[in-house]
C-alpha positions as CSV (number, residue, x, y, z in Angstrom):
1,M,0.3,-0.1,-0.3
2,T,2.6,2.3,0.8
3,R,4.3,1.7,-2.5
4,A,1.5,2.2,-4.5
5,L,0.8,5.5,-2.8
6,V,4.3,6.8,-3.2
7,L,3.9,6.5,-7.3
8,L,0.5,7.9,-6.9
9,A,2.1,11.1,-5.7
10,M,4.3,11.0,-8.1
11,M,2.3,10.6,-10.8
12,V,0.2,13.8,-9.4
13,L,3.3,15.4,-9.6
14,S,4.0,14.5,-13.7
15,A,1.0,13.9,-14.9
16,C,0.9,17.5,-16.8
17,G,4.4,17.8,-18.9
18,S,3.4,21.5,-19.5
19,S,6.6,23.7,-17.7
20,T,3.9,25.6,-15.9
21,S,2.9,22.1,-13.7
22,F,6.0,23.1,-11.7
23,P,7.8,26.7,-10.3
24,S,10.3,28.1,-10.9
25,P,13.6,27.1,-10.3
26,R,15.9,29.2,-7.3
27,I,19.5,29.2,-7.3
28,V,20.5,28.6,-3.7
29,D,23.9,29.6,-4.1
30,V,27.5,29.5,-6.1
31,R,30.9,28.5,-4.4
32,P,32.8,30.3,-4.7
33,A,31.0,33.6,-5.7
34,S,34.0,35.0,-6.3
35,D,38.0,33.8,-7.5
36,T,40.9,34.9,-9.5
37,V,40.5,35.6,-13.3
38,G,42.1,32.0,-15.0
39,R,40.5,29.8,-11.8
40,T,40.7,26.0,-13.6
41,E,39.2,24.9,-10.9
42,P,35.1,24.1,-11.4
43,I,32.5,26.5,-9.1
44,L,29.5,24.5,-7.6
45,L,25.9,25.6,-8.0
46,E,23.2,24.5,-6.0
47,I,19.3,25.1,-7.6
48,E,15.9,24.5,-6.4
49,A,13.4,22.8,-8.5
50,A,11.1,20.1,-9.4
51,F,11.9,18.3,-12.2
52,P,9.7,16.1,-14.9
53,I,9.7,12.8,-14.4
54,R,9.0,9.5,-16.0
55,L,7.7,6.5,-14.6
56,D,8.9,2.8,-15.3
57,Y,6.7,0.5,-14.2
58,A,8.2,-2.4,-15.6
59,E,11.4,-1.8,-13.9
60,G,9.9,-0.2,-11.0
61,D,12.2,3.0,-12.2
62,V,12.1,6.4,-11.6
63,Q,14.2,9.1,-13.8
64,T,14.3,12.8,-14.1
65,Q,13.8,13.9,-17.7
66,G,15.7,16.0,-19.4
67,R,19.1,18.1,-18.2
68,T,20.3,21.0,-17.3
69,R,22.5,23.9,-19.2
70,V,24.2,26.6,-17.8
71,W,25.5,30.2,-18.6
72,I,28.3,31.7,-17.2
73,G,27.7,35.5,-18.6
74,E,26.9,34.7,-22.1
75,Q,28.9,31.4,-22.3
76,E,27.3,28.2,-22.0
77,A,29.3,25.7,-19.6
78,R,29.9,22.2,-18.4
79,V,27.8,20.9,-16.1
80,I,28.1,18.2,-14.2
81,A,24.7,16.7,-12.2
82,L,26.2,15.6,-8.5
83,N,23.4,15.1,-6.0
84,A,19.8,14.3,-7.6
85,Q,19.3,17.5,-10.2
86,S,19.9,20.3,-6.9
87,L,23.5,20.5,-6.9
88,F,25.7,20.5,-10.4
89,S,30.0,20.7,-10.7
90,V,30.1,23.8,-12.9
91,D,33.5,24.1,-15.5
92,L,34.1,27.9,-15.9
93,P,33.9,28.6,-20.1
94,P,37.8,29.3,-20.7
95,N,39.0,33.3,-20.8
96,L,36.3,35.1,-19.2
97,G,38.5,38.1,-17.9
98,A,37.9,40.5,-14.4
99,A,34.0,41.4,-14.5
100,A,31.1,40.0,-12.3
101,Y,28.9,37.7,-14.4
102,D,25.3,36.8,-15.0
103,V,25.1,33.1,-14.0
104,R,22.0,31.8,-15.8
105,V,20.2,28.1,-15.1
106,A,17.5,26.6,-17.6
107,L,15.8,23.3,-17.2
108,A,15.1,20.8,-20.4
109,D,11.1,22.0,-20.0
110,G,12.1,25.8,-21.1
111,R,11.9,27.4,-17.5
112,E,14.8,29.4,-16.1
113,T,16.6,31.3,-13.6
114,T,19.4,33.6,-13.4
115,S,21.5,35.1,-10.4
116,S,22.3,38.9,-11.8
117,R,26.1,39.3,-11.0
118,G,26.3,35.8,-9.2
119,F,30.0,35.3,-10.1
120,T,33.1,37.5,-10.2
121,L,36.5,37.5,-11.4
122,V,38.8,39.9,-10.4
123,S,42.6,40.5,-11.9
124,Q,45.6,38.8,-10.0
125,D,46.3,42.8,-8.8
126,A,42.6,44.2,-7.7
127,G,43.8,44.0,-3.9
128,T,46.4,46.9,-4.5
129,P,45.7,49.9,-2.3
130,D,45.1,52.8,-4.4
131,A,48.2,55.0,-3.7
132,G,48.4,58.5,-2.9
133,P,50.2,61.3,-4.5
134,D,53.1,60.5,-2.5
135,G,53.1,57.3,-3.8
136,L,52.1,55.9,-0.3
137,P,48.9,53.5,-0.3
138,D,46.0,56.0,0.8
139,G,44.8,55.2,3.6
140,G,42.2,58.0,3.8
141,V,41.8,60.3,6.6
142,Y,42.6,59.8,10.1
143,V,41.4,60.2,13.4
144,A,42.7,59.7,16.0
145,D,40.6,58.3,19.4
146,G,42.7,57.6,22.0
147,G,42.0,54.2,22.2
148,P,43.6,51.2,21.7
149,E,43.3,50.1,17.7
150,P,41.1,47.0,17.9
151,E,42.8,43.3,17.5
152,P,41.7,41.7,14.1
153,D,38.7,38.9,14.4
154,A,41.2,35.6,13.7
155,G,38.3,33.6,13.6
156,Q,36.4,35.5,10.4
157,D,39.7,35.5,7.9
158,P,38.9,33.0,5.9
159,T,42.7,32.9,4.9
160,R,43.8,32.4,8.9
161,P,45.7,28.4,8.0
162,M,42.8,26.0,9.3
163,G,43.9,24.5,13.4
164,E,42.8,21.7,15.0
165,G,38.7,22.4,16.3
166,D,38.2,24.2,13.0
167,I,36.9,20.6,11.2
168,T,35.5,18.3,13.2
169,G,33.8,15.8,10.7
170,Y,34.2,14.4,7.4
171,E,30.1,13.6,5.0
172,F,30.6,11.4,2.1
173,E,27.6,11.4,-0.2
174,T,26.1,7.8,-0.7
175,I,28.3,5.9,-3.0
176,S,26.6,3.5,-5.4
177,D,28.2,0.2,-6.9
178,Q,31.1,0.6,-9.6
179,D,33.3,-1.1,-11.8
180,I,36.6,-2.5,-11.2
181,G,38.7,0.7,-12.8
182,Q,36.0,3.1,-13.4
183,P,36.3,6.4,-12.6
184,F,33.8,7.7,-10.9
185,A,33.6,10.6,-8.6
186,I,33.1,11.2,-5.1
187,I,31.5,14.2,-3.0
188,V,32.6,14.9,1.0
189,R,31.8,17.5,2.4
190,A,33.4,20.1,5.4
191,V,31.9,19.7,8.7
192,G,32.8,22.2,11.2
193,P,32.8,26.1,12.6
194,R,35.0,27.2,9.3
195,A,33.9,24.4,6.6
196,A,33.3,27.2,4.3
197,D,36.5,28.3,4.5
198,F,37.9,24.4,4.6
199,T,40.6,24.0,0.8
200,D,43.3,21.8,2.8
201,K,44.1,18.3,1.2
202,V,42.9,15.1,2.3
203,D,44.2,11.5,2.9
204,L,42.1,8.8,1.3
205,S,42.3,5.3,2.1
206,I,40.6,2.0,1.4
207,S,39.2,-0.7,3.7
208,K,42.1,-3.5,4.5
209,N,41.6,-6.7,1.0
210,N,39.8,-4.3,-1.2
211,G,43.1,-3.0,-2.8
212,N,44.7,0.1,-4.0
213,V,42.2,3.9,-4.4
214,S,43.7,6.2,-7.2
215,P,44.3,9.2,-6.3
216,S,45.3,8.7,-2.6
217,S,43.9,12.2,-1.6
218,L,41.2,14.8,-2.1
219,D,42.8,18.0,-2.9
220,K,40.1,19.6,-4.2
221,F,37.8,21.1,-1.2
222,V,35.7,24.6,-2.6
223,G,33.7,26.5,0.0
224,G,34.4,22.5,1.8
225,I,32.7,20.9,-1.1
226,C,35.2,18.0,-2.9
227,V,34.2,16.9,-6.2
228,Q,37.0,14.3,-7.5
229,N,37.2,11.6,-9.6
230,I,38.6,7.9,-8.6
231,A,39.3,4.6,-9.2
232,I,39.6,1.1,-7.2
233,D,41.4,-1.5,-8.8
234,A,40.0,-4.5,-7.3
235,Q,36.7,-6.0,-6.2
236,G,34.8,-6.5,-3.5
237,A,32.1,-6.2,-1.2
238,N,31.8,-4.0,1.5
239,V,34.5,-1.4,0.0
240,V,34.5,1.6,2.6
241,L,36.4,4.7,1.6
242,T,38.0,7.1,4.1
243,V,38.9,10.5,4.7
244,T,42.1,11.9,7.3
245,D,42.8,14.9,7.7
246,R,46.3,16.5,9.1
247,F,44.7,16.7,12.4
248,G,44.3,12.9,12.5
249,V,39.9,13.9,12.0
250,Q,38.5,10.8,10.0
251,S,35.9,9.6,8.7
252,S,34.5,6.7,6.1
253,S,31.8,6.7,3.4
254,N,28.6,4.0,3.4
255,A,29.6,0.1,2.4
256,F,29.4,-0.5,-2.1
257,K,30.6,-3.4,-4.2
258,V,33.1,-3.0,-6.7
259,K,32.4,-5.2,-9.8
C-alpha cells in the first residue's frame, strides 16, 4: 500500500508535461562567489527546482527527464549533476576576463532562472591599495580617538590557516556500486566551524582487502566541498573509503560493492 501511494504521488506531480506545472527554479548558492582570473577548478552551483519525472512500471524505476544547462555570462558551461539534480559542478568557460557575470540556469522543459552578477572574477592585482600623491597607500583621513586599535578577529579571516577543531568531520555523499578500474566522482563535505573556508588536502584510503584507490588524496575542496574522480583497482563487497586530515580527523563512506 505504501509503495502504491508513493507512485500515485509521483504520478500527480508529473501528470502534466508543460512547464507551467512546476514552479520556477531558484539558484540557492554559487561557491565560491568570486575568484581571480585564470581559475581552472570548477565552481559548485546549488539550485532548488521541481523536475519532471518518468515512471518505468516494468522496471519499477523513476528517472528525472532532460538535462540542466548553465551559462556564465553569455557562455555556456560544462555541467555535471552531482546530487539528485540539485548540486552541480560547473566548469568555467575559458578566457573569462575580470567582471561580474550573470549565472543563468535553464531546465529541459524551458524554465529558467538567473542570478544577476552571481559570479565575479577579479584581476590578480585587484586588491592593491590605491596609491596617494606621494606614492604611498592612501589610507583616507585618520582620526585619533585615543583608544587602542582593535585586534583583528582571526575567526572571521578565511585566509587564516586551519587549526585543530576548525573541522570536526567529513560527510560522504552516498556511493553506489561501481565497476573495477572505472573512474567515478565522489562528493565529500567538510563539517565544522570553518567548513565553508576549507580548501586543504586530505588523505584517502580504502578498507583492507579491497585493493587500492587512486588518487590517494583529495585536493579539490572548494567552499568545504570536494568533487573528485577516483578509481578502485580490485573487486569486492563492503568497500569503504576513509578520509583523514592532518589533524587526525577521520570519516568514512557507506559500504558499497566494486564489480
